C-alpha positions in Angstrom: 28.3 -34.8 -5.1 28.0 -34.5 -1.4 25.1 -36.3 0.2 23.7 -37.0 -3.5 21.9 -40.1 -2.3 19.8 -38.3 0.1 18.8 -35.7 -2.4 18.1 -38.4 -5.0 15.7 -40.4 -2.6 13.7 -37.2 -2.3 13.2 -37.0 -6.1 13.0 -40.6 -7.2 9.8 -42.4 -8.3 8.0 -39.2 -8.2 5.2 -37.6 -10.5 6.8 -34.1 -10.6 5.5 -30.6 -11.9 8.0 -27.9 -12.1 5.9 -24.8 -11.6 7.7 -21.6 -13.0 10.6 -22.0 -15.4 12.8 -19.1 -14.8 16.4 -19.3 -13.5 15.2 -21.4 -10.5 12.9 -23.6 -12.5 15.6 -24.3 -15.0 18.0 -25.3 -12.4 15.7 -27.6 -10.9 14.9 -29.3 -14.2 18.9 -29.4 -14.8 19.4 -31.4 -11.4 16.5 -33.9 -12.1 18.0 -34.8 -15.4 21.3 -35.5 -13.7 20.1 -37.2 -10.6 17.0 -39.0 -11.8 17.4 -39.1 -15.6 14.5 -41.6 -15.9 12.0 -39.0 -14.8 10.3 -36.7 -17.2 8.9 -33.9 -15.0 5.9 -31.6 -16.4 7.0 -28.0 -16.9 4.7 -25.1 -16.6 6.0 -21.8 -17.5 3.1 -19.7 -16.5 -0.3 -19.6 -14.6 -2.2 -21.0 -17.7 0.1 -23.9 -18.1 0.0 -24.6 -14.4 -3.8 -24.8 -14.3 -3.8 -26.9 -17.4 -1.5 -29.5 -15.8 -3.3 -29.5 -12.6 -6.5 -30.3 -14.2 -5.2 -33.0 -16.4 -3.7 -34.5 -13.3 -7.2 -34.4 -11.6 -9.0 -35.9 -14.6 -6.5 -38.6 -15.0 -6.5 -39.3 -11.3 -2.7 -39.0 -11.2 -2.0 -36.1 -8.9 1.6 -34.8 -8.4 3.7 -36.3 -5.6 5.9 -33.0 -5.8 5.1 -29.7 -7.2 8.4 -27.8 -7.2 7.2 -24.4 -7.2 9.4 -21.3 -8.1 9.4 -18.4 -5.5 7.4 -15.7 -7.8 4.3 -17.9 -7.8 1.8 -17.6 -5.3 0.6 -20.7 -3.5 -2.8 -19.1 -3.7 -3.0 -20.3 -7.4 -2.9 -23.9 -6.3 -5.6 -23.6 -3.9 -8.6 -25.9 -4.7 -6.7 -27.3 -7.5 -4.4 -29.8 -5.7 -3.3 -31.2 -2.4 -1.2 -28.2 -1.1 0.9 -30.8 1.0 2.4 -31.7 -2.4 3.9 -28.3 -2.8 7.6 -28.0 -2.2 10.5 -25.9 -3.5 14.1 -25.9 -4.3 14.7 -24.3 -0.9 12.5 -27.0 0.8 14.6 -29.8 -0.8 17.9 -28.4 -0.3 17.3 -27.8 3.5 15.9 -31.3 4.0 19.5 -32.5 3.2 21.8 -29.7 3.9 20.2 -27.7 6.8 23.0 -28.4 9.1 25.3 -26.5 6.6 23.0 -23.5 6.2 23.1 -20.0 7.8 19.9 -18.0 6.4 18.8 -14.5 6.7 15.2 -13.3 6.1 13.1 -10.3 6.9 11.3 -7.6 4.9 14.2 -5.4 4.5 18.0 -5.9 4.7 18.1 -9.4 3.5 20.8 -9.0 1.0 23.1 -6.6 2.9 23.1 -8.9 6.0 23.5 -12.0 3.9 26.4 -10.5 2.2 27.9 -9.3 5.3 27.8 -12.5 7.2 29.3 -14.2 4.2 32.0 -11.5 3.9 33.0 -11.9 7.7 33.2 -15.5 7.5 35.2 -15.8 4.3 37.7 -13.2 5.4 38.2 -14.9 8.9 37.8 -18.7 8.3 37.6 -18.8 4.6 40.9 -20.4 4.2 39.8 -23.5 6.4 36.1 -23.8 5.3 34.4 -23.1 1.9 32.0 -20.3 2.4 29.2 -20.2 -0.2 26.8 -17.5 -0.8 23.4 -18.4 -2.4 19.6 -18.3 -2.4 17.6 -15.2 -3.2 20.7 -13.4 -4.3 20.1 -14.9 -7.7 22.2 -18.1 -7.2 20.0 -21.1 -7.1 20.7 -23.5 -4.3 20.8 -26.6 -6.7 23.6 -24.5 -8.5 26.0 -24.8 -5.7 25.7 -28.4 -4.8 28.9 -29.5 -6.5 30.8 -27.1 -4.3 29.5 -28.6 -1.0 31.6 -30.9 1.3 31.6 -31.6 5.0 33.2 -28.4 5.9 30.9 -26.1 3.6 29.1 -23.1 5.2 26.1 -22.0 3.0 25.0 -18.3 3.7 21.8 -17.9 2.1 19.2 -15.1 1.6 15.5 -16.4 2.0 12.4 -14.7 0.9 8.9 -15.4 2.3 8.1 -17.5 -0.9 11.0 -19.7 -0.3 10.4 -20.3 3.4 6.6 -20.8 3.3 6.5 -24.5 2.2 9.9 -25.6 4.1 9.9 -28.8 6.2 13.3 -28.1 7.8 14.8 -24.7 8.6 18.4 -23.8 8.6 20.9 -24.5 11.5 21.3 -20.8 12.0 18.3 -18.5 11.0 18.1 -14.8 11.1 14.7 -12.7 10.9 15.5 -9.0 10.6 12.0 -7.4 10.6 8.4 -7.6 9.4 6.6 -5.0 7.5 3.7 -5.1 5.0 5.2 -6.5 1.7 4.1 -8.8 -1.0 0.6 -8.7 0.0 -0.6 -9.5 -3.5 0.9 -13.1 -3.0 -0.9 -13.7 0.6 -4.5 -13.7 2.0 -3.3 -11.0 4.4 -0.5 -9.5 6.2 -0.6 -12.1 9.0 -0.1 -15.1 6.4 3.0 -13.1 4.9 4.4 -12.9 8.3 3.8 -16.6 9.1 5.7 -17.5 6.1 8.7 -15.7 7.5 8.2 -17.4 10.8 9.0 -20.7 9.4 12.5 -19.8 9.9 12.2 -20.6 13.5 9.2 -22.7 13.5 10.9 -25.6 11.5 14.1 -25.7 13.4 15.2 -28.4 15.9 16.6 -28.1 19.6 20.3 -27.8 18.4 19.5 -24.9 15.9 19.7 -21.1 16.6 17.3 -18.3 15.5 18.2 -14.6 15.9 15.5 -11.9 15.7 15.3 -8.1 16.0 13.6 -7.1 19.3 13.2 -3.6 17.6 10.7 -4.7 15.2 7.2 -4.6 16.8 5.4 -6.8 14.6 8.2 -9.4 14.6 8.2 -9.4 18.4 4.4 -10.1 18.5 4.9 -13.0 16.1 7.5 -14.6 18.0 5.2 -14.3 21.3 2.5 -15.9 19.2 4.5 -18.9 17.9 6.8 -19.2 21.0 5.3 -22.3 22.5 5.8 -24.0 19.3 9.4 -23.1 18.7 12.0 -25.7 20.0 15.3 -23.9 18.9 17.6 -21.6 20.7 16.0 -18.0 20.3 18.4 -15.0 20.6 16.6 -11.6 20.3 19.0 -8.7 19.5 18.6 -5.0 19.1 20.4 -1.8 17.9 23.4 -1.2 19.8 24.8 2.1 20.6 28.1 0.4 21.1 28.4 0.3 17.2 28.2 3.9 16.9 31.8 4.3 18.3 33.1 2.4 15.3 33.3 3.7 11.8 31.3 1.3 9.6 30.7 1.2 6.0 27.0 1.3 6.1 24.7 4.1 6.9 21.8 4.2 9.3 20.7 2.8 12.5 19.0 0.0 10.6 22.3 -1.1 9.1 24.0 -0.9 12.6 21.4 -3.4 13.8 22.2 -5.5 10.7 25.9 -5.3 11.7 25.0 -6.5 15.2 23.2 -9.7 14.2 26.2 -10.3 11.8 28.6 -10.0 14.9 26.5 -12.5 16.8 26.0 -15.0 14.1 29.6 -15.1 13.3 30.3 -15.4 17.1 29.0 -19.0 16.8 31.8 -19.8 14.5 34.5 -18.6 17.1 34.9 -15.1 15.1 36.2 -12.6 17.9 35.0 -9.0 18.1 38.5 -7.9 16.8 38.3 -10.1 13.9 34.8 -9.1 13.1 35.6 -5.3 13.1 38.9 -5.9 10.9 36.8 -7.8 8.4 33.9 -5.3 8.6 36.3 -2.4 7.6 36.8 -4.2 4.2 33.0 -4.7 3.5 31.4 -2.6 0.8 27.6 -1.9 0.6 25.4 -3.5 -2.2 24.2 -1.5 -5.3 20.8 0.1 -5.0 21.0 0.2 -1.1 21.5 3.6 0.1 24.3 3.6 -2.8 26.4 6.8 -3.1 26.2 7.9 -6.8 28.3 10.8 -6.4 28.2 14.6 -6.1 27.4 16.6 -9.1 26.8 20.5 -9.4 27.3 20.4 -5.5 24.3 17.9 -5.0 24.8 14.4 -3.6 22.9 11.7 -5.1 21.9 8.4 -3.6 20.2 5.6 -5.1 18.0 3.5 -2.8 16.0 1.8 -5.2 15.5 -1.4 -3.3 13.1 0.7 -1.1 9.8 -0.7 -1.7 7.8 -0.1 1.6 7.5 3.1 3.5 9.6 2.0 6.4 12.6 1.7 3.9 12.3 5.4 2.8 12.0 6.6 6.5 15.1 4.7 7.3 17.1 6.3 4.3 16.2 9.7 5.1 17.1 9.3 8.7 20.5 7.6 7.8 21.5 10.6 5.4 19.8 13.5 7.4 20.5 16.2 4.7 17.9 14.9 2.1 16.4 17.9 0.2 14.8 16.1 -2.6 12.9 12.8 -2.2 11.8 10.6 -5.0 8.6 8.6 -4.3 6.4 6.1 -5.9 5.9 3.5 -8.6 3.9 0.4 -8.8 0.9 0.6 -6.3 0.4 -2.4 -4.2 -2.1 -0.8 -1.5 0.5 -0.4 1.0 -0.6 2.0 3.8 1.7 5.1 3.7 0.4 6.9 6.6 3.7 6.2 8.5 5.6 7.9 5.8 3.3 10.9 5.9 3.5 11.3 9.7 7.2 11.1 9.5 7.7 13.7 6.8 5.2 16.1 8.8 7.0 15.6 12.1 9.3 18.5 13.0 11.6 16.3 15.2 12.8 14.0 12.4 14.9 14.8 9.2 11.9 14.2 7.0 10.6 17.7 7.9 13.6 19.2 6.2 12.8 17.5 2.8 12.0 20.7 0.6 11.3 18.8 -2.8 9.2 15.6 -3.3 8.6 13.8 -6.4 5.6 11.5 -6.8 6.1 8.8 -9.5 3.3 6.2 -11.0 0.1 5.2 -9.3 1.6 4.7 -6.0 2.9 8.3 -6.0 -0.4 9.6 -7.2 -2.0 7.9 -4.4 0.5 9.4 -1.7 -0.1 12.9 -3.1 -3.9 12.6 -3.1 -4.0 11.1 0.5 -1.5 13.6 1.9 -3.2 16.5 0.3 -6.4 15.7 2.2 -4.7 15.4 5.6 -5.2 18.2 8.1 -1.6 18.5 8.9 -0.7 18.7 5.3 2.5 17.0 5.0 3.4 18.4 1.6 2.5 22.2 2.7 5.0 24.5 1.7 7.3 21.9 -0.4 8.0 21.9 -3.9 6.1 18.9 -5.8 6.4 17.0 -9.2 4.3 14.5 -10.4 6.0 12.6 -13.4 6.6 9.2 -14.5 9.5 10.1 -16.8 12.7 9.8 -15.0 14.5 12.0 -17.7 12.2 14.9 -16.6 12.5 13.8 -13.0 16.4 14.0 -12.8 16.4 17.4 -14.7 13.8 18.8 -12.1 16.0 17.4 -9.2 19.1 19.3 -10.5 17.0 22.6 -10.8 15.4 22.5 -7.2 17.9 20.7 -4.9 19.8 22.8 -2.7 23.5 22.9 -3.1 25.4 21.0 -0.5 22.3 18.7 0.1 20.9 15.3 -1.1 18.7 14.1 -3.6 17.6 10.7 -2.7 15.7 8.1 -4.7 14.0 5.9 -2.1 10.5 5.1 -3.7 8.7 3.1 -1.0 7.1 1.4 -4.0 7.8 -1.5 -6.3 9.2 -0.8 -9.8 7.1 -3.2 -12.1 4.9 -0.5 -13.6 7.8 1.1 -15.7 10.9 -1.3 -15.0 11.8 -4.9 -14.9 13.0 -4.6 -11.4 14.4 -2.2 -8.8 18.0 -2.8 -10.3 16.7 -1.4 -13.6 15.0 1.5 -12.1 18.2 2.2 -10.0 20.5 2.0 -12.9 18.3 4.3 -14.9 18.5 6.9 -12.2 21.9 6.7 -11.9 22.7 6.8 -15.6 20.6 10.0 -15.8 22.1 11.5 -12.8 25.6 11.3 -14.4 24.3 12.1 -18.1 23.0 15.6 -16.8 25.8 16.2 -14.3 27.6 18.6 -16.7 24.7 20.5 -18.1 
């Protein structure tokens, strides 16, 4: 294994707790068994077990040297129970050894698409000479790719806020796409969430590069705040009208911005503009991200189940323009939906042309209540449905969506109230759309 000794040194002779035993926790355990078989880490599968192990460590006065935390577990749970400096992660350990091989993307929205696009461009252009590996928050634990690494490998990774918050060394090339309210249940406040993302540039060195979108107001504010602490090379980028002259496989200005940063990142590897566009033409978008399901009974259906914040729903409607039915709501995380209401009520934007609104779950119920009380009544004159059953919802959309127009699932809310994840929600919607297409 390439650089095995460096990784082994980080893990040897340590009292270790693996906090979380999902895909990443099991991956971490497997690597420990391989590299340091003499160590028997404690393994906590849930919050209760984490608290039990931490209490035992305190009582025995044998604190953990390393707490290797899975991304889904909030650091807040450890406050007052252990030395927070002992908390690490698979991402942190990987980057301490392989940061110089890593290109990483973070941001509230667009991470998966941009990460996959950068990987696709590099693989298409220099993949015959260098091993281009996709990993990270895409569902591929970093420790699972270690055997694929060599001196020429390039790891293109998606990193969430949870993966970045405890890192000691950032990737050689980092991208921060945007910052919006998200995952507030895992942080004390929005600023803490933002600062977790900003570790992408704060933990870089002078030889590193960080690209950030200057169209994102909150991101620009945070860059201004942390700028004096940043020593790497910063590259602001923005939506480029030049890209509108090219036919691209991704809809919407937000995706044109993602394409622009992918172009700039891959240029660091010597990829020319002509090579970039040739590779871009062969790229296909990811499922559940403005995914075209098909046209049935003269209605075109799109699945944007990845949309869990209002800004994502706004971007989706703007990208498609002809949305007649919009499905909103799900698990309520107390996100502010004022911007979405403003958008739907604004006669200068495509949102004002949405005729039908579906409100789902507690988030949908709150939207409806808040918007009904507004003086400008953003739901006035529109057909509305309040329902949690997607079978009922899809039947209703077939009955109310104008022929030649679009029905869009872009919920602006999480899915955990009724589904395992956003993929489960999107797959359910797609299956029902096709099921009722012939009725």
